[in-house]
N, CA, C and O of each residue as an XYZ file, in Angstrom:
764
protein
N       1.654      5.738    -23.498
C       1.261      6.932    -24.208
C      -0.089      7.436    -23.699
O      -0.267      8.624    -23.431
N      -1.037      6.501    -23.573
C      -2.361      6.875    -23.086
C      -2.288      7.399    -21.658
O      -3.010      8.331    -21.302
N      -1.414      6.803    -20.829
C      -1.261      7.253    -19.442
C      -0.822      8.708    -19.386
O      -1.327      9.480    -18.570
N       0.126      9.092    -20.258
C       0.633     10.463    -20.257
C      -0.436     11.454    -20.679
O      -0.465     12.578    -20.178
N      -1.315     11.060    -21.592
C      -2.386     11.948    -22.046
C      -3.470     12.100    -20.989
O      -4.071     13.168    -20.869
N      -3.729     11.047    -20.224
C      -4.796     11.071    -19.214
C      -4.373     11.761    -17.923
O      -5.224     12.266    -17.192
N      -3.084     11.793    -17.631
C      -2.613     12.333    -16.356
C      -3.058     13.771    -16.115
O      -3.563     14.049    -15.028
N      -2.903     14.714    -17.066
C      -3.370     16.091    -16.797
C      -4.873     16.178    -16.520
O      -5.300     16.953    -15.664
N      -5.664     15.398    -17.231
C      -7.115     15.402    -17.021
C      -7.454     14.911    -15.620
O      -8.310     15.485    -14.947
N      -6.782     13.848    -15.181
C      -7.020     13.296    -13.852
C      -6.629     14.303    -12.777
O      -7.372     14.508    -11.817
N      -5.460     14.936    -12.934
C      -4.999     15.898    -11.935
C      -5.917     17.112    -11.851
O      -6.182     17.604    -10.754
N      -6.407     17.604    -12.987
C      -7.336     18.740    -12.985
C      -8.644     18.355    -12.304
O      -9.199     19.136    -11.532
N      -9.137     17.147    -12.590
C     -10.384     16.677    -11.964
C     -10.236     16.572    -10.452
O     -11.117     16.989     -9.701
N      -9.123     16.017    -10.020
C      -8.881     15.882     -8.578
C      -8.800     17.251     -7.929
O      -9.380     17.461     -6.864
N      -8.097     18.180     -8.543
C      -7.965     19.533     -7.996
C      -9.309     20.223     -7.881
O      -9.574     20.915     -6.899
N     -10.160     20.038     -8.880
C     -11.489     20.645     -8.861
C     -12.310     20.117     -7.699
O     -12.944     20.888     -6.979
N     -12.299     18.787     -7.513
C     -13.040     18.193     -6.403
C     -12.449     18.610     -5.058
O     -13.186     18.852     -4.102
N     -11.139     18.693     -4.983
C     -10.469     18.999     -3.717
C     -10.818     20.392     -3.211
O     -10.900     20.601     -2.000
N     -11.022     21.338     -4.101
C     -11.340     22.707     -3.694
C     -12.656     22.752     -2.938
O     -12.793     23.494     -1.966
N     -13.643     21.947     -3.390
C     -14.956     21.991     -2.759
C     -15.149     20.951     -1.660
O     -16.187     20.935     -0.999
N     -14.167     20.090     -1.461
C     -14.318     19.009     -0.478
C     -14.086     19.509      0.941
O     -13.427     20.522      1.173
N     -14.651     18.758      1.879
C     -14.469     19.076      3.289
C     -13.407     18.155      3.877
O     -13.034     17.150      3.272
N     -12.931     18.509      5.052
C     -11.943     17.684      5.755
C     -12.553     16.311      6.058
O     -13.720     16.218      6.439
N     -11.762     15.250      5.889
C     -12.279     13.905      6.112
C     -11.860     13.372      7.481
O     -11.037     13.976      8.167
N     -12.438     12.232      7.869
C     -12.112     11.564      9.120
C     -11.013     10.520      8.955
O     -10.747      9.754      9.882
N     -10.372     10.479      7.789
C      -9.343      9.485      7.521
C      -8.018      9.912      8.143
O      -7.602     11.063      8.008
N      -7.358      8.975      8.825
C      -6.093      9.275      9.491
C      -4.920      8.820      8.627
O      -4.976      7.766      7.994
N      -3.863      9.620      8.608
C      -2.629      9.268      7.909
C      -1.465      9.129      8.889
O      -0.302      9.113      8.486
N      -1.791      9.029     10.176
C      -0.794      8.751     11.212
C      -1.233      7.486     11.946
O      -2.211      7.498     12.693
N      -0.497      6.394     11.724
C      -0.862      5.122     12.338
C       0.320      4.161     12.323
O       1.297      4.361     11.600
N       0.211      3.113     13.136
C       1.113      1.960     13.095
C       0.233      0.731     12.909
O      -0.889      0.669     13.413
N       0.758     -0.239     12.181
C      -0.005     -1.478     12.038
C       0.933     -2.679     11.995
O       2.115     -2.568     11.672
N       0.366     -3.816     12.330
C       1.068     -5.086     12.244
C       0.162     -6.034     11.476
O      -1.055     -6.029     11.661
N       0.768     -6.856     10.604
C      -0.048     -7.666      9.706
C       0.521     -9.067      9.545
O       1.727     -9.292      9.645
N      -0.386     -9.996      9.294
C      -0.038    -11.341      8.848
C      -0.441    -11.419      7.385
O      -1.568    -11.067      7.035
N       0.462    -11.875      6.525
C       0.134    -11.977      5.104
C       0.421    -13.371      4.580
O       1.355    -14.047      5.013
N      -0.409    -13.778      3.636
C      -0.288    -15.099      3.013
C      -0.464    -14.901      1.525
O      -1.350    -14.166      1.090
N       0.380    -15.559      0.741
C       0.289    -15.334     -0.693
C       0.755    -16.497     -1.528
O       1.111    -17.561     -1.021
N       0.741    -16.260     -2.835
C       1.132    -17.254     -3.822
C       1.915    -16.539     -4.919
O       1.457    -15.539     -5.472
N       3.105    -17.065     -5.226
C       3.917    -16.510     -6.301
C       4.637    -17.653     -6.998
O       5.303    -18.459     -6.349
N       4.505    -17.727     -8.322
C       5.102    -18.795     -9.119
C       4.680    -20.171     -8.605
O       5.491    -21.095     -8.534
N       3.400    -20.294     -8.248
C       2.821    -21.538     -7.722
C       3.472    -22.011     -6.426
O       3.422    -23.197     -6.103
N       4.077    -21.093     -5.688
C       4.652    -21.423     -4.382
C       3.967    -20.562     -3.330
O       3.854    -19.346     -3.489
N       3.510    -21.200     -2.254
C       2.840    -20.479     -1.171
C       3.864    -19.876     -0.220
O       4.931    -20.447      0.003
N       3.530    -18.721      0.338
C       4.380    -18.090      1.344
C       3.501    -17.402      2.370
O       2.332    -17.116      2.114
N       4.076    -17.141      3.533
C       3.394    -16.347      4.548
C       4.438    -15.589      5.353
O       5.626    -15.910      5.318
N       3.968    -14.570      6.082
C       4.911    -13.778      6.850
C       4.251    -12.678      7.649
O       3.026    -12.564      7.699
N       5.091    -11.871      8.274
C       4.637    -10.764      9.099
C       5.138     -9.454      8.517
O       6.190     -9.404      7.879
N       4.375     -8.401      8.744
C       4.730     -7.069      8.262
C       4.372     -6.050      9.326
O       3.327     -6.155      9.968
N       5.242     -5.057      9.516
C       4.932     -3.932     10.391
C       5.065     -2.662      9.558
O       6.002     -2.515      8.774
N       4.115     -1.749      9.739
C       4.121     -0.529      8.943
C       3.823      0.693      9.786
O       3.256      0.602     10.875
N       4.221      1.842      9.252
C       3.975      3.107      9.933
C       3.698      4.182      8.895
O       4.237      4.162      7.789
N       2.853      5.109      9.276
C       2.581      6.295      8.479
C       2.496      7.462      9.445
O       1.925      7.334     10.528
N       3.063      8.604      9.059
C       3.049      9.772      9.946
C       2.889     11.045      9.124
O       3.593     11.258      8.137
N       1.958     11.879      9.546
C       1.755     13.161      8.875
C       2.934     14.070      9.201
O       3.317     14.220     10.361
N       3.502     14.674      8.161
C       4.598     15.634      8.344
C       4.023     17.029      8.503
O       4.330     17.745      9.456
N       3.174     17.401      7.538
C       2.560     18.721      7.557
C       1.384     18.727      6.592
O       1.538     18.395      5.417
N       0.206     19.106      7.089
C      -0.974     19.188      6.224
C      -1.250     17.884      5.499
O      -1.474     16.858      6.141
N      -1.239     17.905      4.161
C      -1.565     16.699      3.404
C      -0.372     15.778      3.137
O      -0.535     14.756      2.470
N       0.812     16.107      3.636
C       2.018     15.332      3.339
C       2.311     14.370      4.489
O       2.234     14.739      5.661
N       2.648     13.126      4.130
C       2.957     12.116      5.143
C       4.103     11.241      4.669
O       4.389     11.163      3.475
N       4.763     10.578      5.630
C       5.798      9.596      5.310
C       5.230      8.209      5.596
O       4.383      8.044      6.474
N       5.703      7.217      4.849
C       5.276      5.833      5.048
C       6.502      4.934      5.066
O       7.538      5.256      4.485
N       6.366      3.819      5.735
C       7.433      2.836      5.753
C       6.921      1.510      6.263
O       5.948      1.452      7.014
N       7.589      0.437      5.848
C       7.216     -0.878      6.358
C       8.392     -1.839      6.235
O       9.335     -1.614      5.477
N       8.301     -2.916      7.009
C       9.289     -3.997      6.961
C       8.514     -5.312      7.042
O       7.666     -5.488      7.916
N       8.811     -6.229      6.128
C       8.111     -7.520      6.094
C       9.108     -8.667      5.995
O      10.172     -8.536      5.391
N       8.745     -9.787      6.598
C       9.519    -11.017      6.518
C       8.574    -12.103      6.019
O       7.556    -12.382      6.652
N       8.906    -12.714      4.886
C       8.084    -13.780      4.298
C       8.919    -15.038      4.110
O      10.106    -14.967      3.793
N       8.282    -16.198      4.310
C       8.930    -17.489      4.109
C       8.094    -18.316      3.140
O       6.874    -18.401      3.281
N       8.751    -18.924      2.160
C       8.076    -19.796      1.214
C       7.999    -21.201      1.777
O       8.939    -21.675      2.416
N       6.864    -21.875      1.536
C       6.625    -23.196      2.116
C       7.385    -24.309      1.401
O       8.077    -25.097      2.046
N       7.262    -24.383      0.066
C       7.805    -25.517     -0.687
C       9.289    -25.400     -0.983
O       9.953    -26.408     -1.223
N       9.816    -24.189     -0.968
C      11.223    -23.977     -1.299
C      11.893    -23.235     -0.144
O      11.229    -22.565      0.647
N      13.206    -23.364     -0.060
C      13.955    -22.747      1.043
C      14.321    -21.308      0.664
O      15.472    -21.015      0.341
N      13.319    -20.413      0.709
C      13.542    -19.003      0.385
C      12.876    -18.140      1.456
O      11.703    -18.314      1.784
N      13.660    -17.209      1.986
C      13.136    -16.185      2.885
C      13.311    -14.838      2.195
O      14.316    -14.598      1.526
N      12.329    -13.968      2.363
C      12.377    -12.652      1.727
C      12.109    -11.578      2.770
O      11.098    -11.618      3.471
N      13.027    -10.616      2.865
C      12.828     -9.432      3.695
C      12.549     -8.265      2.756
O      13.270     -8.058      1.780
N      11.490     -7.500      3.057
C      11.116     -6.362      2.218
C      11.066     -5.116      3.087
O      10.398     -5.089      4.121
N      11.782     -4.082      2.652
C      11.815     -2.805      3.355
C      11.410     -1.714      2.370
O      11.896     -1.679      1.240
N      10.515     -0.820      2.803
C      10.185      0.323      1.956
C       9.996      1.570      2.809
O       9.589      1.495      3.969
N      10.300      2.712      2.213
C      10.122      3.999      2.865
C       9.832      5.028      1.778
O      10.414      4.986      0.694
N       8.915      5.961      2.086
C       8.557      6.932      1.064
C       7.791      8.118      1.591
O       7.631      8.308      2.796
N       7.326      8.906      0.654
C       6.625     10.146      0.926
C       5.306     10.137      0.173
O       5.246      9.689     -0.972
N       4.245     10.632      0.813
C       2.935     10.642      0.177
C       2.174     11.919      0.451
O       2.590     12.755      1.253
N       1.051     12.054     -0.231
C       0.157     13.182      0.011
C      -1.278     12.719     -0.199
O      -1.526     11.709     -0.859
N      -2.220     13.467      0.369
C      -3.633     13.138      0.180
C      -4.411     14.416     -0.075
O      -4.048     15.491      0.402
N      -5.482     14.277     -0.832
C      -6.381     15.390     -1.135
C      -7.805     14.953     -0.874
O      -8.227     13.916     -1.385
N      -8.564     15.713     -0.092
C      -9.979     15.367      0.073
C     -10.711     15.594     -1.250
O     -10.556     16.637     -1.885
N     -11.504     14.611     -1.653
C     -12.256     14.693     -2.904
C     -13.720     15.001     -2.628
O     -14.353     15.767     -3.355
N     -14.241     14.405     -1.589
C     -15.630     14.579     -1.181
C     -15.688     14.256      0.300
O     -14.664     13.902      0.884
N     -16.840     14.366      0.919
C     -16.953     14.059      2.348
C     -16.401     12.670      2.647
O     -16.915     11.670      2.147
N     -15.355     12.614      3.462
C     -14.726     11.355      3.875
C     -14.260     10.476      2.727
O     -14.240      9.252      2.854
N     -13.883     11.084      1.605
C     -13.254     10.389      0.486
C     -12.005     11.166      0.112
O     -12.067     12.356     -0.195
N     -10.867     10.477      0.142
C      -9.584     11.101     -0.191
C      -8.939     10.415     -1.377
O      -9.056      9.202     -1.554
N      -8.254     11.212     -2.190
C      -7.303     10.676     -3.150
C      -5.963     10.682     -2.442
O      -5.600     11.687     -1.831
N      -5.215      9.586     -2.508
C      -3.912      9.508     -1.854
C      -2.902      8.910     -2.821
O      -3.237      8.043     -3.627
N      -1.674      9.377     -2.734
C      -0.601      8.856     -3.582
C       0.695      8.867     -2.789
O       0.877      9.689     -1.891
N       1.597      7.948     -3.126
C       2.903      7.911     -2.481
C       3.947      7.370     -3.453
O       3.626      6.645     -4.395
N       5.188      7.735     -3.208
C       6.336      7.204     -3.950
C       7.292      6.647     -2.907
O       7.592      7.310     -1.914
N       7.775      5.417     -3.135
C       8.565      4.735     -2.118
C       9.798      4.066     -2.703
O       9.761      3.541     -3.816
N      10.878      4.088     -1.956
C      12.053      3.270     -2.241
C      11.752      1.886     -1.670
O      11.253      1.774     -0.550
N      12.054      0.822     -2.439
C      11.764     -0.551     -2.005
C      13.033     -1.396     -2.129
O      13.749     -1.319     -3.127
N      13.297     -2.203     -1.098
C      14.445     -3.102     -1.102
C      13.980     -4.514     -0.765
O      13.258     -4.721      0.211
N      14.401     -5.492     -1.584
C      14.113     -6.904     -1.354
C      15.425     -7.624     -1.073
O      16.400     -7.452     -1.805
N      15.451     -8.434     -0.011
C      16.601     -9.262      0.312
C      16.146    -10.714      0.306
O      15.412    -11.144      1.196
N      16.585    -11.472     -0.704
C      16.250    -12.884     -0.835
C      17.365    -13.709     -0.219
O      18.539    -13.489     -0.519
N      17.008    -14.661      0.643
C      17.973    -15.583      1.234
C      17.559    -16.987      0.805
O      16.555    -17.523      1.276
N      18.344    -17.574     -0.093
C      18.032    -18.901     -0.596
C      19.272    -19.784     -0.528
O      20.299    -19.475     -1.131
N      19.170    -20.874      0.203
C      20.267    -21.824      0.382
C      21.556    -21.141      0.829
O      22.646    -21.485      0.371
N      21.418    -20.167      1.732
C      22.578    -19.477      2.268
C      23.109    -18.347      1.401
O      24.011    -17.623      1.822
N      22.573    -18.183      0.208
C      23.022    -17.104     -0.674
C      22.036    -15.941     -0.593
O      20.823    -16.135     -0.672
N      22.569    -14.738     -0.435
C      21.720    -13.554     -0.333
C      21.737    -12.772     -1.644
O      22.790    -12.539     -2.238
N      20.541    -12.375     -2.076
C      20.386    -11.557     -3.275
C      19.663    -10.293     -2.850
O      18.584    -10.354     -2.260
N      20.256     -9.152     -3.151
C      19.736     -7.854     -2.733
C      19.342     -7.064     -3.977
O      20.189     -6.759     -4.817
N      18.032     -6.726     -4.096
C      17.575     -5.928     -5.226
C      16.737     -4.766     -4.706
O      16.140     -4.858     -3.633
N      16.693     -3.684     -5.459
C      15.901     -2.538     -5.022
C      15.351     -1.767     -6.215
O      15.677     -2.043     -7.370
N      14.505     -0.793     -5.897
C      13.874      0.021     -6.920
C      12.879      0.967     -6.271
O      13.050      1.374     -5.122
N      11.839      1.313     -7.017
C      10.834      2.231     -6.481
C       9.429      1.751     -6.820
O       9.228      0.944     -7.727
N       8.460      2.272     -6.061
C       7.051      1.954     -6.274
C       6.238      3.237     -6.112
O       6.513      4.051     -5.231
N       5.241      3.405     -6.969
C       4.326      4.539     -6.895
C       2.922      3.983     -6.696
O       2.489      3.108     -7.447
N       2.205      4.486     -5.686
C       0.841      4.055     -5.381
C      -0.104      5.237     -5.558
O       0.247      6.371     -5.234
N      -1.296      4.974     -6.071
C      -2.309      6.026     -6.178
C      -3.682      5.377     -6.088
O      -3.920      4.317     -6.668
N      -4.591      6.032     -5.348
C      -5.930      5.476     -5.221
C      -6.796      6.300     -4.299
O      -6.512      7.465     -4.019
N      -7.861      5.671     -3.832
C      -8.859      6.368     -3.028
C      -9.097      5.640     -1.716
O      -9.112      4.410     -1.663
N      -9.283      6.425     -0.651
C      -9.718      5.925      0.651
C     -11.049      6.582      0.966
O     -11.240      7.773      0.718
N     -11.973      5.795      1.516
C     -13.300      6.329      1.853
C     -13.734      5.775      3.199
O     -13.463      4.622      3.532
N     -14.413      6.620      3.968
C     -14.970      6.196      5.253
C     -16.468      6.511      5.217
O     -16.900      7.555      5.706
N     -17.263      5.597      4.631
C     -18.695      5.857      4.482
C     -19.470      5.838      5.790
O     -20.583      6.357      5.867
N     -18.883      5.243      6.812
C     -19.511      5.142      8.128
C     -18.407      5.253      9.166
O     -17.250      4.973      8.856
N     -18.726      5.648     10.371
C     -17.686      5.859     11.383
C     -16.930      4.590     11.752
O     -15.829      4.673     12.297
N     -17.499      3.404     11.467
C     -16.802      2.162     11.810
C     -16.259      1.419     10.595
O     -15.630      0.374     10.763
N     -16.477      1.916      9.379
C     -16.005      1.238      8.170
C     -15.144      2.159      7.323
O     -15.431      3.346      7.171
N     -14.078      1.583      6.775
C     -13.251      2.285      5.800
C     -12.989      1.349      4.637
O     -12.770      0.154      4.833
N     -13.010      1.890      3.420
C     -12.735      1.135      2.210
C     -11.645      1.855      1.428
O     -11.554      3.082      1.468
N     -10.822      1.097      0.719
C      -9.818      1.731     -0.129
C      -9.532      0.865     -1.344
O      -9.734     -0.349     -1.325
N      -9.057      1.516     -2.404
C      -8.642      0.843     -3.628
C      -7.461      1.613     -4.199
O      -7.531      2.828     -4.383
N      -6.376      0.900     -4.479
C      -5.155      1.522     -4.983
C      -4.591      0.743     -6.157
O      -4.718     -0.479     -6.233
N      -3.972      1.466     -7.063
C      -3.175      0.866     -8.132
C      -1.729      1.214     -7.838
O      -1.445      2.237     -7.214
N      -0.813      0.361     -8.288
C       0.595      0.685     -8.108
C       1.415      0.318     -9.337
O       1.047     -0.543    -10.135
N       2.517      0.995     -9.450
C       3.507      0.714    -10.488
C       4.851      0.608     -9.783
O       5.183      1.454     -8.952
N       5.620     -0.413    -10.104
C       6.934     -0.596     -9.489
C       7.972     -0.849    -10.561
O       7.687     -1.464    -11.589
N       9.169     -0.372    -10.313
C      10.326     -0.629    -11.165
C      11.423     -1.146    -10.234
O      12.077     -0.372     -9.533
N      11.611     -2.463    -10.239
C      12.587     -3.108     -9.368
C      13.649     -3.745    -10.257
O      13.357     -4.654    -11.034
N      14.879     -3.263    -10.138
C      15.980     -3.767    -10.968
C      15.599     -3.782    -12.455
O      15.838     -4.765    -13.156
N      15.012     -2.694    -12.914
C      14.612     -2.508    -14.320
C      13.510     -3.452    -14.778
O      13.302     -3.610    -15.980
N      12.807     -4.076    -13.855
C      11.640     -4.902    -14.183
C      10.389     -4.139    -13.766
O      10.237     -3.787    -12.596
N       9.493     -3.882    -14.716
C       8.250     -3.165    -14.433
C       7.198     -4.104    -13.864
O       7.170     -5.296    -14.169
N       6.340     -3.540    -13.035
C       5.256     -4.321    -12.453
C       4.079     -3.399    -12.154
O       4.264     -2.290    -11.653
N       2.882     -3.856    -12.459
C       1.672     -3.111    -12.107
C       0.765     -4.015    -11.300
O       0.823     -5.239    -11.418
N      -0.075     -3.404    -10.478
C      -0.981     -4.199     -9.666
C      -2.030     -3.342     -9.009
O      -2.096     -2.131     -9.221
N      -2.854     -3.992     -8.204
C      -3.908     -3.289     -7.492
C      -4.108     -3.921     -6.134
O      -3.720     -5.064     -5.892
N      -4.737     -3.136     -5.236
C      -5.105     -3.667     -3.928
C      -6.429     -3.051     -3.500
O      -6.729     -1.901     -3.821
N      -7.210     -3.829     -2.774
C      -8.470     -3.355     -2.200
C      -8.462     -3.730     -0.725
O      -7.912     -4.758     -0.329
N      -9.092     -2.863      0.088
C      -9.072     -3.075      1.529
C     -10.412     -2.713      2.147
O     -11.060     -1.751      1.735
N     -10.818     -3.490      3.134
C     -11.978     -3.180      3.968
C     -11.482     -3.158      5.411
O     -10.749     -4.054      5.829
N     -11.880     -2.130      6.177
C     -11.398     -1.935      7.539
C     -12.577     -1.691      8.466
O     -13.510     -0.963      8.126
N     -12.524     -2.314      9.650
C     -13.558     -2.148     10.674
C     -12.928     -1.519     11.914
O     -11.893     -1.990     12.385
N     -13.542     -0.457     12.449
C     -13.043      0.247     13.629
C     -13.796     -0.202     14.878
O     -15.017     -0.070     14.959
N     -13.047     -0.739     15.858
C     -13.620     -1.086     17.153
C     -13.794      0.159     18.009
O     -14.762      0.289     18.757
N     -12.841      1.068     17.884
C     -12.876      2.367     18.561
C     -12.484      3.397     17.503
O     -12.118      3.011     16.393
N     -12.548      4.691     17.810
C     -12.133      5.682     16.816
C     -10.670      5.547     16.368
O     -10.308      6.058     15.308
N      -9.829      4.874     17.150
C      -8.415      4.768     16.785
C      -7.925      3.338     16.531
O      -6.843      3.168     15.970
N      -8.671      2.318     16.918
C      -8.242      0.926     16.767
C      -9.110      0.212     15.733
O     -10.338      0.275     15.787
N      -8.445     -0.475     14.780
C      -9.191     -1.140     13.715
C      -8.461     -2.381     13.231
O      -7.276     -2.575     13.504
N      -9.196     -3.214     12.507
C      -8.628     -4.364     11.804
C      -9.022     -4.249     10.344
O     -10.073     -3.704     10.006
N      -8.151     -4.779      9.479
C      -8.427     -4.680      8.054
C      -8.066     -5.951      7.305
O      -7.225     -6.734      7.746
N      -8.711     -6.139      6.174
C      -8.437     -7.250      5.276
C      -8.089     -6.657      3.923
O      -8.865     -5.881      3.365
N      -6.909     -7.022      3.382
C      -6.405     -6.451      2.138
C      -6.142     -7.569      1.142
O      -5.546     -8.589      1.487
N      -6.589     -7.375     -0.097
C      -6.240     -8.291     -1.187
C      -5.409     -7.520     -2.200
O      -5.837     -6.474     -2.688
N      -4.219     -8.030     -2.521
C      -3.323     -7.401     -3.493
C      -3.020     -8.375     -4.610
O      -2.854     -9.574     -4.384
N      -2.949     -7.838     -5.828
C      -2.617     -8.660     -6.989
C      -1.648     -7.893     -7.870
O      -1.902     -6.746     -8.237
N      -0.525     -8.538     -8.211
C       0.435     -7.979     -9.154
C       0.340     -8.783    -10.443
O       0.230    -10.009    -10.414
N       0.381     -8.093    -11.560
C       0.131     -8.749    -12.833
C       1.379     -9.106    -13.618
O       1.364    -10.091    -14.356
N       2.445     -8.358    -13.491
C       3.587     -8.531    -14.374
C       4.664     -9.444    -13.821
O       5.644     -9.719    -14.514
N       4.514     -9.918    -12.604
C       5.510    -10.836    -12.039
C       4.843    -12.176    -11.726
O       4.852    -12.650    -10.590
N       4.272    -12.761    -12.759
C       3.670    -14.095    -12.668
C       2.556    -14.183    -11.641
O       2.507    -15.108    -10.830
N       1.660    -13.199    -11.691
C       0.440    -13.214    -10.884
C       0.680    -13.456     -9.398
O       0.273    -14.481     -8.849
N       1.333    -12.517     -8.768
C       1.537    -12.542     -7.322
C       0.230    -12.146     -6.645
O      -0.313    -11.076     -6.920
N      -0.277    -13.005     -5.762
C      -1.497    -12.740     -4.997
C      -1.152    -12.743     -3.513
O      -0.467    -13.645     -3.030
N      -1.640    -11.713     -2.778
C      -1.387    -11.635     -1.340
C      -2.676    -11.260     -0.617
O      -3.370    -10.326     -1.018
N      -2.991    -11.985      0.441
C      -4.096    -11.671      1.334
C      -3.481    -11.281      2.677
O      -2.667    -12.019      3.232
N      -3.877    -10.120      3.192
C      -3.282     -9.596      4.419
C      -4.365     -9.281      5.434
O      -5.387     -8.682      5.099
N      -4.138     -9.689      6.677
C      -4.987     -9.307      7.800
C      -4.141     -8.448      8.720
O      -3.073     -8.877      9.156
N      -4.611     -7.211      9.029
C      -3.805     -6.348      9.867
C      -4.597     -5.713     10.983
O      -5.821     -5.604     10.924
N      -3.866     -5.295     12.008
C      -4.430     -4.539     13.128
C      -3.734     -3.178     13.129
O      -2.510     -3.104     13.028
N      -4.514     -2.107     13.241
C      -3.972     -0.757     13.119
C      -4.379      0.093     14.317
O      -5.476     -0.039     14.861
N      -3.451      0.973     14.708
C      -3.723      1.942     15.766
C      -3.369      3.327     15.238
O      -2.211      3.617     14.938
N      -4.395      4.180     15.128
C      -4.184      5.570     14.707
C      -3.656      6.367     15.888
O      -3.971      6.071     17.041
N      -2.854      7.373     15.593
C      -2.371      8.246     16.677
C      -2.387      9.687     16.242
O      -2.016     10.570     17.015
């Protein structure tokens, strides 16, 4: 209920800032590859992820990723695929509000049995580039996977070796699915 009442105020505030903001140095066209390590239900897992983002027109972009994770203590492999559409609005010099909505599919392979579940995820947050070699971001997300709700957050720090090549460290935490924690190290190339 409170979320529905706050949404118009947030959107009006963002629109007001966006009108006076300047174009930022943040890129929404990139490819990245990542190693991720996490903990879910007291079981450790790790895996690889590849992602892409591409500007379609102006502030609109598409996103997608594919990840493969393996659990250490139990015989479970998880493939995660997502694809979606997003937009960004400059809020202030080199600070953007960004949001996306994505279709998400999980394929669990446990003891030879495959379980396929899907749903959607909505992300919203801020990206900032306070210096030409540093980028920071913070996002909240809401997901509905097979009628199970989930909320969480992620924070990221990114260092640019060149104007187009960077590495980043991301911490993600989901609250409604037994405290899923993920630490991700990625390498990104803007194009």
